[in-house]
Biopython code that builds the backbone (N, CA, C, O; Angstrom):
import numpy as np
from Bio.PDB.StructureBuilder import StructureBuilder

atoms = [
    (1, "MET", "N", (0.064, 1.825, -11.757)),
    (1, "MET", "CA", (-0.593, 0.772, -12.530)),
    (1, "MET", "C", (-1.265, -0.230, -12.049)),
    (1, "MET", "O", (-0.674, -0.819, -11.144)),
    (2, "LYS", "N", (-2.677, -0.790, -12.435)),
    (2, "LYS", "CA", (-3.419, -1.495, -11.534)),
    (2, "LYS", "C", (-3.536, -2.453, -12.739)),
    (2, "LYS", "O", (-3.637, -2.021, -13.887)),
    (3, "PHE", "N", (-3.515, -4.082, -12.368)),
    (3, "PHE", "CA", (-3.240, -5.107, -13.555)),
    (3, "PHE", "C", (-4.222, -5.908, -12.435)),
    (3, "PHE", "O", (-4.359, -5.764, -11.221)),
    (4, "LYS", "N", (-5.058, -7.142, -13.764)),
    (4, "LYS", "CA", (-5.509, -8.823, -13.253)),
    (4, "LYS", "C", (-5.251, -9.672, -13.574)),
    (4, "LYS", "O", (-5.249, -9.532, -14.797)),
    (5, "ILE", "N", (-4.958, -10.709, -13.339)),
    (5, "ILE", "CA", (-4.474, -11.486, -13.978)),
    (5, "ILE", "C", (-5.586, -12.946, -14.267)),
    (5, "ILE", "O", (-6.008, -13.853, -13.549)),
    (6, "ASP", "N", (-5.699, -12.682, -15.256)),
    (6, "ASP", "CA", (-6.757, -13.493, -15.560)),
    (6, "ASP", "C", (-6.153, -15.754, -15.090)),
    (6, "ASP", "O", (-5.040, -16.275, -15.013)),
    (7, "GLU", "N", (-7.812, -16.434, -14.890)),
    (7, "GLU", "CA", (-8.103, -17.142, -13.531)),
    (7, "GLU", "C", (-6.580, -18.734, -14.937)),
    (7, "GLU", "O", (-6.044, -19.667, -14.340)),
    (8, "ASN", "N", (-6.387, -18.592, -16.126)),
    (8, "ASN", "CA", (-5.812, -18.649, -17.182)),
    (8, "ASN", "C", (-4.084, -18.678, -17.286)),
    (8, "ASN", "O", (-3.780, -19.516, -18.136)),
    (9, "LEU", "N", (-3.304, -18.263, -16.906)),
    (9, "LEU", "CA", (-2.541, -17.476, -16.344)),
    (9, "LEU", "C", (-1.751, -17.883, -15.306)),
    (9, "LEU", "O", (-2.172, -18.029, -14.159)),
    (10, "PRO", "N", (-0.318, -18.126, -15.750)),
    (10, "PRO", "CA", (-0.242, -18.482, -13.717)),
    (10, "PRO", "C", (0.177, -16.919, -13.073)),
    (10, "PRO", "O", (0.638, -15.922, -13.628)),
    (11, "VAL", "N", (-0.316, -17.276, -11.232)),
    (11, "VAL", "CA", (0.266, -16.481, -10.109)),
    (11, "VAL", "C", (1.520, -15.968, -9.851)),
    (11, "VAL", "O", (1.921, -15.341, -8.871)),
    (12, "GLU", "N", (2.093, -16.320, -10.868)),
    (12, "GLU", "CA", (3.531, -15.679, -10.594)),
    (12, "GLU", "C", (3.928, -14.792, -11.659)),
    (12, "GLU", "O", (5.020, -14.367, -12.037)),
    (13, "ILE", "N", (2.489, -14.595, -12.117)),
    (13, "ILE", "CA", (2.630, -13.447, -13.050)),
    (13, "ILE", "C", (2.609, -11.426, -12.374)),
    (13, "ILE", "O", (2.951, -10.260, -12.572)),
    (14, "SER", "N", (1.668, -12.738, -11.225)),
    (14, "SER", "CA", (0.975, -11.578, -9.301)),
    (14, "SER", "C", (2.176, -11.217, -8.988)),
    (14, "SER", "O", (2.622, -10.096, -8.743)),
    (15, "GLU", "N", (2.796, -12.477, -9.016)),
    (15, "GLU", "CA", (3.863, -12.278, -7.936)),
    (15, "GLU", "C", (4.988, -10.990, -8.749)),
    (15, "GLU", "O", (5.769, -10.157, -8.289)),
    (16, "MET", "N", (4.550, -11.390, -10.197)),
    (16, "MET", "CA", (5.784, -11.325, -10.273)),
    (16, "MET", "C", (6.074, -9.351, -10.931)),
    (16, "MET", "O", (6.919, -8.488, -11.167)),
    (17, "LEU", "N", (4.922, -9.608, -10.925)),
    (17, "LEU", "CA", (4.342, -7.584, -10.886)),
    (17, "LEU", "C", (4.258, -6.786, -9.587)),
    (17, "LEU", "O", (4.730, -5.677, -9.339)),
    (18, "ILE", "N", (3.451, -7.721, -8.717)),
    (18, "ILE", "CA", (3.747, -7.467, -7.054)),
    (18, "ILE", "C", (5.342, -7.028, -6.443)),
    (18, "ILE", "O", (5.776, -6.400, -5.478)),
    (19, "ASP", "N", (5.631, -7.403, -7.048)),
    (19, "ASP", "CA", (8.061, -7.627, -6.872)),
    (19, "ASP", "C", (8.676, -5.778, -7.455)),
    (19, "ASP", "O", (9.428, -4.895, -7.042)),
    (20, "ALA", "N", (7.650, -6.069, -8.765)),
    (20, "ALA", "CA", (8.523, -4.250, -9.113)),
    (20, "ALA", "C", (7.245, -3.274, -8.677)),
    (20, "ALA", "O", (7.389, -2.153, -9.164)),
    (21, "ASP", "N", (6.466, -3.364, -8.167)),
    (21, "ASP", "CA", (5.802, -2.464, -7.066)),
    (21, "ASP", "C", (4.966, -2.091, -7.762)),
    (21, "ASP", "O", (4.686, -0.903, -7.601)),
    (22, "TYR", "N", (3.938, -3.063, -9.147)),
    (22, "TYR", "CA", (2.785, -2.911, -8.859)),
    (22, "TYR", "C", (1.785, -3.047, -8.595)),
    (22, "TYR", "O", (1.897, -4.269, -8.698)),
    (23, "ASN", "N", (0.472, -2.889, -8.229)),
    (23, "ASN", "CA", (-0.647, -3.132, -8.271)),
    (23, "ASN", "C", (-1.481, -4.768, -8.884)),
    (23, "ASN", "O", (-2.407, -4.598, -9.678)),
    (24, "SER", "N", (-1.203, -5.931, -8.582)),
    (24, "SER", "CA", (-2.186, -6.640, -8.908)),
    (24, "SER", "C", (-2.790, -7.786, -8.529)),
    (24, "SER", "O", (-1.955, -8.429, -7.894)),
    (25, "LYS", "N", (-4.150, -8.567, -8.612)),
    (25, "LYS", "CA", (-4.411, -8.646, -8.769)),
    (25, "LYS", "C", (-4.772, -9.905, -9.639)),
    (25, "LYS", "O", (-4.192, -10.137, -10.700)),
    (26, "THR", "N", (-5.946, -10.848, -9.032)),
    (26, "THR", "CA", (-6.176, -12.726, -9.867)),
    (26, "THR", "C", (-7.134, -12.274, -9.564)),
    (26, "THR", "O", (-7.754, -12.020, -8.531)),
    (27, "VAL", "N", (-7.269, -12.144, -11.012)),
    (27, "VAL", "CA", (-9.381, -13.447, -11.200)),
    (27, "VAL", "C", (-9.505, -14.537, -9.198)),
    (27, "VAL", "O", (-10.610, -14.273, -8.723)),
    (28, "ASN", "N", (-8.848, -15.303, -8.420)),
    (28, "ASN", "CA", (-8.896, -16.121, -8.532)),
    (28, "ASN", "C", (-8.676, -15.141, -7.002)),
    (28, "ASN", "O", (-9.640, -15.602, -6.391)),
    (29, "ASP", "N", (-8.234, -14.422, -6.313)),
    (29, "ASP", "CA", (-7.849, -13.670, -5.455)),
    (29, "ASP", "C", (-8.842, -13.141, -5.137)),
    (29, "ASP", "O", (-9.040, -12.925, -3.942)),
    (30, "GLN", "N", (-10.054, -12.656, -6.388)),
    (30, "GLN", "CA", (-11.144, -12.033, -5.691)),
    (30, "GLN", "C", (-12.118, -13.321, -6.202)),
    (30, "GLN", "O", (-13.287, -12.943, -6.280)),
    (31, "LYS", "N", (-11.989, -14.367, -6.473)),
    (31, "LYS", "CA", (-13.013, -15.839, -6.200)),
    (31, "LYS", "C", (-13.842, -15.599, -7.295)),
    (31, "LYS", "O", (-15.022, -15.942, -7.214)),
    (32, "LEU", "N", (-13.128, -14.702, -8.995)),
    (32, "LEU", "CA", (-14.180, -14.737, -9.956)),
    (32, "LEU", "C", (-13.513, -15.709, -10.902)),
    (32, "LEU", "O", (-13.048, -15.398, -11.998)),
    (33, "GLN", "N", (-13.512, -17.326, -10.190)),
    (33, "GLN", "CA", (-13.357, -18.019, -11.529)),
    (33, "GLN", "C", (-14.604, -18.779, -11.893)),
    (33, "GLN", "O", (-15.579, -19.068, -11.199)),
    (34, "GLY", "N", (-14.295, -19.062, -13.314)),
    (34, "GLY", "CA", (-15.519, -19.116, -13.456)),
    (34, "GLY", "C", (-16.780, -17.926, -14.839)),
    (34, "GLY", "O", (-17.435, -18.214, -15.841)),
    (35, "SER", "N", (-16.523, -16.682, -14.091)),
    (35, "SER", "CA", (-17.716, -15.508, -14.217)),
    (35, "SER", "C", (-16.923, -14.994, -15.695)),
    (35, "SER", "O", (-15.729, -15.253, -15.842)),
    (36, "LYS", "N", (-17.800, -14.148, -16.904)),
    (36, "LYS", "CA", (-17.727, -14.437, -17.693)),
    (36, "LYS", "C", (-17.131, -13.067, -17.981)),
    (36, "LYS", "O", (-16.950, -12.031, -17.340)),
    (37, "ASP", "N", (-16.879, -13.540, -19.335)),
    (37, "ASP", "CA", (-15.773, -12.489, -19.364)),
    (37, "ASP", "C", (-16.125, -11.021, -19.510)),
    (37, "ASP", "O", (-15.729, -9.875, -19.300)),
    (38, "SER", "N", (-16.745, -11.485, -19.819)),
    (38, "SER", "CA", (-17.815, -9.391, -19.788)),
    (38, "SER", "C", (-17.452, -9.355, -17.926)),
    (38, "SER", "O", (-16.603, -8.561, -17.522)),
    (39, "ALA", "N", (-18.043, -10.103, -17.129)),
    (39, "ALA", "CA", (-18.141, -9.344, -16.249)),
    (39, "ALA", "C", (-17.005, -9.279, -15.722)),
    (39, "ALA", "O", (-16.947, -8.574, -14.715)),
    (40, "ILE", "N", (-15.684, -9.981, -16.196)),
    (40, "ILE", "CA", (-14.387, -9.331, -15.415)),
    (40, "ILE", "C", (-14.005, -8.134, -16.039)),
    (40, "ILE", "O", (-13.669, -7.207, -15.303)),
    (41, "ILE", "N", (-13.981, -7.875, -18.022)),
    (41, "ILE", "CA", (-14.243, -6.537, -18.044)),
    (41, "ILE", "C", (-14.361, -5.961, -17.165)),
    (41, "ILE", "O", (-13.524, -5.427, -16.438)),
    (42, "GLU", "N", (-15.925, -6.019, -17.106)),
    (42, "GLU", "CA", (-16.469, -4.477, -16.179)),
    (42, "GLU", "C", (-16.062, -4.565, -14.801)),
    (42, "GLU", "O", (-16.613, -3.737, -14.075)),
    (43, "ILE", "N", (-15.261, -5.329, -14.254)),
    (43, "ILE", "CA", (-14.913, -5.112, -12.774)),
    (43, "ILE", "C", (-13.486, -5.370, -13.021)),
    (43, "ILE", "O", (-12.720, -5.963, -12.261)),
    (44, "CYS", "N", (-13.126, -4.686, -14.560)),
    (44, "CYS", "CA", (-11.384, -4.431, -14.456)),
    (44, "CYS", "C", (-12.073, -2.484, -14.882)),
    (44, "CYS", "O", (-11.756, -1.863, -13.868)),
    (45, "LYS", "N", (-12.466, -1.927, -15.424)),
    (45, "LYS", "CA", (-13.011, -1.266, -15.479)),
    (45, "LYS", "C", (-13.755, 0.077, -14.478)),
    (45, "LYS", "O", (-13.639, 1.288, -14.294)),
    (46, "SER", "N", (-14.390, -0.845, -14.119)),
    (46, "SER", "CA", (-14.342, 0.312, -12.598)),
    (46, "SER", "C", (-13.064, 0.203, -11.238)),
    (46, "SER", "O", (-12.847, 1.021, -10.344)),
    (47, "GLU", "N", (-12.555, -0.786, -11.446)),
    (47, "GLU", "CA", (-11.174, -1.325, -10.622)),
    (47, "GLU", "C", (-9.759, -0.489, -11.708)),
    (47, "GLU", "O", (-8.562, -0.663, -11.481)),
    (48, "GLN", "N", (-10.123, 0.084, -12.451)),
    (48, "GLN", "CA", (-8.812, 1.162, -13.590)),
    (48, "GLN", "C", (-8.173, -0.558, -13.139)),
    (48, "GLN", "O", (-7.560, -0.719, -12.084)),
    (49, "ARG", "N", (-8.390, -1.502, -13.930)),
    (49, "ARG", "CA", (-6.926, -2.651, -13.721)),
    (49, "ARG", "C", (-7.102, -2.556, -15.544)),
    (49, "ARG", "O", (-8.045, -2.181, -16.242)),
    (50, "VAL", "N", (-5.730, -3.083, -15.886)),
    (50, "VAL", "CA", (-5.661, -3.513, -16.986)),
    (50, "VAL", "C", (-5.385, -5.020, -17.144)),
    (50, "VAL", "O", (-4.335, -5.473, -16.686)),
    (51, "LEU", "N", (-6.516, -6.044, -17.940)),
    (51, "LEU", "CA", (-6.095, -7.262, -17.279)),
    (51, "LEU", "C", (-5.413, -7.162, -18.636)),
    (51, "LEU", "O", (-5.494, -6.366, -19.572)),
    (52, "ILE", "N", (-4.270, -8.965, -18.243)),
    (52, "ILE", "CA", (-3.428, -9.278, -18.964)),
    (52, "ILE", "C", (-4.232, -10.815, -18.387)),
    (52, "ILE", "O", (-4.433, -11.298, -17.272)),
    (53, "THR", "N", (-4.609, -11.338, -20.132)),
    (53, "THR", "CA", (-4.858, -12.625, -19.892)),
    (53, "THR", "C", (-4.024, -13.862, -21.352)),
    (53, "THR", "O", (-2.977, -13.549, -21.920)),
    (54, "CYS", "N", (-4.650, -14.919, -21.603)),
    (54, "CYS", "CA", (-4.082, -15.683, -22.563)),
    (54, "CYS", "C", (-4.905, -15.980, -23.379)),
    (54, "CYS", "O", (-5.896, -15.813, -22.668)),
    (55, "ARG", "N", (-5.495, -16.451, -24.795)),
    (55, "ARG", "CA", (-6.450, -16.489, -25.410)),
    (55, "ARG", "C", (-5.749, -17.544, -26.109)),
    (55, "ARG", "O", (-4.686, -17.202, -26.627)),
    (56, "SER", "N", (-6.055, -18.581, -26.221)),
    (56, "SER", "CA", (-5.821, -20.626, -26.920)),
    (56, "SER", "C", (-6.463, -20.605, -27.528)),
    (56, "SER", "O", (-6.703, -21.602, -28.209)),
]
sb = StructureBuilder()
sb.init_structure("model")
sb.init_model(0)
sb.init_chain("A")
sb.init_seg("    ")
for serial, (resi, resn, name, xyz) in enumerate(atoms, 1):
    if name == "N":
        sb.init_residue(resn, " ", resi, " ")
    sb.init_atom(name, np.array(xyz, "f"), 0.0, 1.0, " ", f" {name:<3s}", serial, name[0])
structure = sb.get_structure()
């Protein structure tokens, strides 16, 4: 399973997933900070990733 961790979460979440043998990237890894949610969702779809985010 592949994950993308949103910029509003600690990067350690991605590191924990990688340590557990999951494929994980952060929004920051891919220089997508500040991108609209709709753009990030489309990228996740194209990469077949599950977006993990926090709504406040």
